[in-house]
N, C-alpha and C positions, 0 to 999 in steps of 0.2 A: 339925234341922230340915226345912223343907219345899223342894222346890229348884221354883221357875215352872215349869207347865207351858204349854207354849205351842201352840196349835190352829190349823192351819192353814183358811185361808176354806175350804179346797177339802173340806178335815174339817167344818168349820163347816154346808157346804149339808148333805155326804153326810148329817149326824147328824137337818139339820133335817130331809130329804125320807124317810127312813127310820123318822123319831116322823111319819110323816103315815099311813106305810102301815100301820105297826102299829096304830096308833087305826083306820084300815082296815076293818083284820080283827079288833079288836076294841077298845070302846068302856075307853079306860085303859090297856090296853097299850101306849100310846106312852110316857106317864107312867112306866108301868116300866121300857120302853127308856131314859128320859133320868135315873132313877134310878140304873140299873145302869150310865151312863155317868157319872155324877157320882163315884160309887162309885171306879172304873176310874182318874180322873184324880187321887181321890186317892191312890189306891192307887201311881200315877208317884209325885205329888209325896212323897211319906213315904219313897219304896228306888226309889228310877227304875232301882239297878243290880240288877234283879233282873228286870227284864225286856230283852225281846232288844231290841240295835241290827242299827234295820235300814238305816240308814246312816250314815253319821259320829253327831251328837249326837243323831237322832231314833231314839226306843225304841216299842213295839208293845207293846198289853198285848191280851188274847183276850179276849173277851164270850161265854163260852160260852150262855151262854143266850140271847143273841142273833145270831143266825150272822152 
């Protein structure tokens, strides 16, 4: 059973900023970044307990391709 993943507005703003930055570096790289973000969100929703608990009920997954 999938869990709901909540992305805070601050995180959404960071994702958008990173998308534009990567897109400026190379056309299409921003899209690759977003696809990695979507994959990470899907992984967390399927099995959240696997990922680090960083604060109360907040978990984090690292995306190695895009530091």
